[in-house]
N, C-alpha and C positions, 0 to 999 in steps of 0.2 A: 504493500500500500504506500502511496506517495505521501511524504511528509512535507506539508506546505509551510512556508514562513508565516509565523503569527504576526511578526512585525520585522520586516526586512531591514529597516533602519537600525533598530535595536539589535538585531541579530549580528550585524557586522560592526557595530560600535564605532562607526567611522567618525562621527562627530566628536566623540571623546578624544580620539587621536588627533583630529584636526585642531581642536581647542588646545591640546598640549603643544602642538607645533606652533600655534599662534602665540601662546604664552612664552614659549622658549624664544621665539623671534623677538618679541617685545623686550624681554629681559636683556638679550645680547645687544640689541640695537641701542637700548638705553645706556648700556655700559660704554658703547662706542661714543654716544653723544656726550656722556660725562667726560670721557677722556679728551675728546675734541674741545669741549668747552674749557677744561682746565689748561690744555695746551695753549689755546688762544689767549686765555687770561695771563698765562706766563709770558707769552710773546709780547702782549701789550705793555708789560711792565719793563721791558728791556729798552734802554735808551737807543735812539736811532743809530748812534755811532757804534753801538755794539751788536747791531742786528746781524751783520755778516758773520761775526764770531758765534752768535747764537745759532744761526742756521748751520754753520759748519759742524757744530757740536750735536745738534738735534735732528739733522737731516734724515738719519736712518729711523729714528723714532717717529718722525713726521710721516714717513712713507708707510710704516707699519700701521699707525693709527688711522690715517686717512685713506690708504689704498689697500695694502696687503691683507690685513686682518679682516676688514669688511668684505673684501672679495672672497677670501677663503670661506667665511661664514655663509655668505649669500649663495655662492656656487654650490657649497656642500648641502645647504638646505634645499636648494633647487633640485639637486640630485635625489635627496631623501624624499622630498614631496612626490617626485615623479615615481620613485620606487614604491612608495606607499600606495599611490593610485594604481599602479600596475598590479601590485599584489592584491588589492581589493577587487579589481576587475577579474583577475584570475580566480579568486575565491568565489566570486559571484557566479562566474561561468561554471566552475566545477560543481558548485552546490546545485545549480539548476540542472546540470547534466544528471547528477545523482537523483534529484527529486523527480525528474520526468523520464528517467530510464532512457536517456538518449544514447544511441549507439555510437555516434561521433563524439569524440572528446576534443577539448581545445588543442591538445597536443597533436591531433591528427592534421591540423591545419598548417599550411606553409608559412603563414604570417607570423610575426614575432611581436612581443611586447603588447602595448595597448591596442595596436592594430589588430592583433590576433583576437583579443577579447571582443573588440567591436565586431569583427567578422563573425565570430561565434555567436554572440548574443543576437545579432541582427539576422544572419542567414541560417544558422542551425537551430537556435532556440525559437526565433521568430518574434523577437521583441522589437518594438518600434524604437530603435536606438537613436538617441538625440544627437546624431552627428552633424546635423545642419545648424545646431545651436552655436552662438558665438563662444560659449564656454568651452565647447569641444575644440573649436578653432584655436582658442588661446592655449589649450592643453597640448595640441599637436605642435604648435609653434614652440612651446616650452620643451617639447620632446627633442626638437632640433638643437636647442640651446643646451639641454641636459647632455646630449650625446657629445657635444663639443667639449663641455667641461670634463666629462668622464673619460674621454679618449684622447683629448688633445690639450688639456689644461686651459680650455677657453681661448686658445690661440687659433686664429684663422690662418689657414695655409692656402695652397693653390688648388685645393680640392674643388671638384665640380659642384659640391654642395654649398659653396660659399654664397652664391646668389640667393639660395633658399634661406640660409641663415641670416643674411643681411635683411632680406625681406621680412623674415620672422621677427627680427629685432625692431624693425620699423613699425610693425603691427602691434607688438606687445606693449611698447612704452616702458618707462622706468628702466631702460637698459640702453646701452650705446656701445659703439666700437671705438676704442682708444688707439690713436696712432695707426689706424687702418689694420690693426692686428689683434688687439686684446678685447674680449667681450667683458664688459663691466655691467654689473647690476646695481641699481640704485636702492636706497633704503626701502622704498615702497614696493619693490618687485615681489618679494616673497609673501608679504601679506596679501597682495593682489592675487598671487597664485593660489594661496589657500582659499580665498574667497571664491575664485573661479571653480576650484575643485568642489567646494560645497554646493555651489549652484548647479554644477553639472550632475553631481550625484543625486541631488534633489529631483532633477528631471528624470534621471535614469530609474530611480526607485519608484517614482510615479508610474513610469511605463511598465516596470516589473509588476507593480501592484495590479495594474490593469490586466496584464497578461495572466497573472495568477487567478484573478476573478473570472476571466473569460474561460480559462481551462477548467475551473471548478464547475462553472455552469454547464459546460459541455459534458462533464462526467456525470452531472446530476441534473438532467433535463427535467423540466416540469412535466408531471404526469397528467 
């Protein structure tokens, strides 16, 4: 007998995890803000004739506070968020396969990552997957950015995918390319990514709820 989800949102606990990501992001970014504020206060106290010596001494710390550490945090969180979403979609696909005794599994498909889950839920399960929503477009653009961080440290090379990445960055906002080479994420990027994942999953869960109700009614037609 098929075991249906009583509450798919609660079943996967996605919002709890996303709230944890959100809180973590706020804490880390606030620490960066505090360090930047203290650094600027220290700089403002230095007499103009001593500024060159100040910068000679603190140039490495400036780079860490303003560039290196924020970029490590934001790129790592971007990768983690994408991995989280990919895992959730894999889990949803596997759960629906088990619940509905589907012969084809997600692993049987040639696609990979979030694209495989989309294909499975849309074409195998038959869910009205919300891939035309702007939230999914945001996520797929983040996928390109995530891959570049994961495989090339966020550095653009002469790859044929560069045009796709540049176009993705122009659509995403809160991100830019520094010196025609380095992908940089601004403070607002990760909170925006978290919000887009929430909105997308809301739409997906709504469609799964509809699918479950329709299949229940087919199994129990009115007599």
